[in-house]
N, C-alpha and C positions, 0 to 999 in steps of 0.2 A: 503495498499499501506503500501514499503517496508521502513518506516525510520529507516537512518544508525547510528548506534551508535556514536556519538563526539571520542570516546575512542577506541585505538585499543589494539592488543594482542600486543605484544613486539615480540614473540617468533615466530620462521624461521620454514617457511615453506618448502615444500615444490610441484615438481606440474610431474606429468606422467600420458603418457595415460592410459584411462579407458580401460579395456575387458572385455567380457562378465563375468566373474568372479563379477563387478564391478557393477552389474545391480542395483542388490536389493537396494545396500549401495549407488547408485546414485540416485536411482523412493526416498528411506527414505528422503535423503539428500530434493532433492526437494519438496518434498508433504506438507516439516514439516516449509517449509518458505514465510512470507507473497508472497505474487507475483509470488508464484508458477509457474508452462506457460507451458503447453502442447506440448509445442512447442520444450519442451528441454526436452521432454521425448525421452528413447530408440524408444520404439516403433514408434515416431514421423522420430527420426532419419533414421530406418527400409521402411520407406513409401519414406522421400525425398531420398533415396538410388535408390527404384525403380523409383523415376520420374528422373531417372539421373545423382544427388549430390551426391561430396566426403564430408562424413562427418568424423570429428578429434573431438573426446571426450576427453577433457582433468578433471581430480580433481587434488583439493587443497590441497593440507594436510600437516594437525598439529597432527602425527596421524594417527589420526582419519580422514573420509573427511568432509571439512568446507568446500567445494566452488568447482565451476568450470563450467566447460562451453562445450554443442557443437554449432560445427563450420563449417557454411556450404561455401560448393562450389561447381555451376554450371560450369565446365568446358565451358572454349568459345575458340575459336582458336585469341579474340585480347586480348590482356594484359591490360586495363583499367578495370580488372573484381573488381568483393570486397567482400568480406571473412566476411560473416555475423553471425548474433547473437542473432536469435530474442526470448524476453522471457529473456534475457539472459546478465550479468552473476549473478548464484546466489552463492551467499556468506553467511555464518554464518554472524549474528553481531558480531560488533569487529573484525574481517576481510577484508574488508570493500580493505584496501588502499593495502595492501599485494597482495594480492588474481588477485587484479585486476593491478599492476605492474607486476604478474608472468606470465599474460594471455594473457596480451600483447607484452610481448618478448614472449611465446608462438607464437598467432597470429605470429610473427616480421619470424619467422622460416616458421610456416605455406607459408606463402604471397610466403615468398622467392623460397616455391617448386611450389607451381602454382599458381606464379604470377598474385598477386593480389597489388592492389594501397591503401587500404585501409579498415579496423575493421569497423563495422555496426553493432554495438551491440543494441538493444531495453530494460534493465531490468523495468520491471513494477514499478519503484517507482515512488511515488508525487514529490522526491525533488530531485537532480539531487548533488550527494556526489561531493567534493572535489576534491578525487580521476577519479573519470569521467575531471578534469578541464583542461586536455590536446583535450580533445573529443568535436565536433564541433555541432551545431547542422544539420544532415540531411536533404535533400532534401525532401525523401520521407523515409512516418512512413513501417516497415514491418508488424507490427502491429494496428492497429487505437489503435493515442494514446488521443482516449475521449472514453468512452460506457458510460454503463446504464447498473447500477447494478437492484436488483432484493434483496433483504434481504430476503433470506427463513428463517430464525427463527423467528417470529410468525405466530402464529393459519395459515392454506386458508382465512380463515375467515377477519382476520387483513389482510392479503394480499391484499386478494380483495376487502373493505372494500378503503383501498388506494389507488387506480385507481386514476386514471383520471373518472370523470362520465362518460363518453363519451365509456371506457373500459368496465366498468360494463357492459353498458347498452347493446353495441353490443355481448356481451361474451349472453346474457338471448337470449338474438334476435336469438344465434347463437343455445342456447340450443332450446329453441321453436323452432326452423326449423326442429330441431332432426339429426342437425351435430353430426356426431363420428368420431374419429378417433383412430386412430389404431402408435403400436410404437413397431419395426423389423430390427432384425441383420439377417432378409432373402440377402442373395446377392441378389437372384431374382428381388429385389423391387426397385433395381440401377439403373435400367431404368426407373423408372416410377418417381425415383425421379426427375430423370434428363432431360426426360420430360416436366417436372414443372420448372425444371429449368434455363432449355435454352427458353422454351417460357416469362423467364419474363426478361432474359439477353435479349433476342432479345426489346421485348419491352418499355423496358426501359434502351436500348443500352449502355451494362455496360460490362466492359470484362467481359466472362464466361471460366472457366476453361475445357477443354475437356470431354468425355466419360472417357477414359482411365485416368484419373488425378483422377476419383470419384470413378473406378474401387477399381487401389492400392489401396488409399485412405480408404476409407470403409472392404476390404479383411482385409490391417492391423490390425487398431483399431478395429474394432469387433472381431477379433481374441483377441486382448489385456482387452475387455469388455470395452472397452473407447470410442466408440461413439454406435448411432444409427440411426434410420429415423421413422420416425415420417410423419401418412396422417390425413388429415382432409377427409373425403365421406357427399357426402350428395347424394340421389337415386341414389346410387353406383357410383358415380361419385366421383373420386378425385378432390380435388380442391385447394389442398394448400399442403407441402409438406416443411422440416426443416431435415437436417442433427446435428445434439447437438452431442455435442464433452461433455463428461467427464473426467475431470482429479479432484484428488485433493478435494477441497472442491466448484464447481466451475462447474455447468454444461451451454456450452458456446455456442449459437448460432449461428452454424458459415457458412452453408448454407443457402439458402429457395430459395421456390420458388409457385411463385399462375398462379392456372387459373383468366383471367380477364371473365371465365363465372360464372353466379349469383351470384354476390360480393353482393345481397341483405342477401345471408343469414350465413353471417360474418364467412365463413370457418376459414381464418387466427388466428382472433382472440383466434375460440375451441381451434387450434391446438397450441397458443403456453400459450395456460389459461392451459392449459393437461400436454403442456410439463414444463410447472411451479410446476404444482402436482406433479407429476412424479418426477423432479430433489428431489426437496424435500423427497417422498417415496423415495426416492434412501440411504437418507441422506445429500444430500447437502447442505450448508449455503445460498452458490450465484448464484440466474440467471441472463447472461450475457449473452446481446444483443451484442457485442463486436459493430461494426461497428455504430458510434453516432452520432450525430451534435447539438447543438443549436444553431448555423449560421447559418439563410433563407437564403443564397445565397450559402451553400457547396452543394456539390453534391450528399450528404446524407442527407439534409434536410425533400425530402419527406418521407423516409421511419421511419425518426428518427422520424417525426408525426406520424407513426404510431403504435411508441415502445413507447414511451413516454406516451400512453393512458397506460400503462403499471403501470403506477406510477414508482417508483426507484428513484437511486442516480446519477447523471451523475455522473462521475469520471476520472480525464483526468492525464494519465503520464508524464514522460517527453518525451518520442516521441525516435523516432529513432537516437544516436550518432553516431557523426563518430572518426574515429582516419587512419590519411595516413602516412604510412610506404612510406616515405618522397625519397630513393635510387630505391626505383621500382616505383614508381611517376613520379619521374627524367628522369628513362629510357620511360619509358612509353612514355611520352612525347619527349625528341630526337629522341624514335621510327620513334614518328609521325613526326615529321617536317623534319626528311633525309626520308621518303615516299613522302611528299610532297615536296618535293626539287626534287626528283628522277622525279614525273610526267612532 
């Protein structure tokens, strides 16, 4: 994770909107930093625009691009709205304080335009730098602040050996049963993925994105070679599915679903083991299980127990941080009071 250097460069930085011609430079900066996040990619911004969001791309320059942020806001009729920046800001070491100051000022200008009361950022940093002292811990995270990471540097044999005994046993069991896997960017397979995803949503009673969300997501990321679907099959029946996002040195298990049928063949274990091996073959250095918890009372506890069988290292980041635009906040509060009195 990104540990900030205490010594800052004393140069004067500038900030400006990023244009299409800056796309390659933004990607290069993004992927060069520890804590790089796919939600700060140009492609992810394109996807969110399809979902109805407005995006604002800004870069911080010391002649060359040294930092920046893609801000997102979903237009709403009320003014108690947030400007969000998941996985951001992205800043080269040595520029943190100055870059954050410039980005916050820019966010305030955007907030006046789109009527938002606060900025919510969530850099993938293990420690909160002093430059974020004016930010407070947000009540809700944009990204899971705790995840489980599989290090892909060792050999496949070594990765397998560091798993929990139950994980190794269930993978071997799935192999004995003849479970097979397939990975694809065929858009026609989205419906097959969604059937298992929605079955899992209903069974585990958590929020599930609509089908159109996955159409937009897959169409956008597949075109950029940033994602693919994976399926596990047994006797011609699809039993498990995953959506994996590839960005920088990381493969992220973003969404998944499984059938409640034929649990004895351990199809989900076969699928994730093959996804891990595939990520390693693609040159990834990390396999990110995304949402995870060590708290037995957390809503993530059940599927975290499954993920834990693959070994790995729990990683915790600082989570979402809020900066309030007090002028906009006051205007919103006064408006709310006036509407209440009028009623």
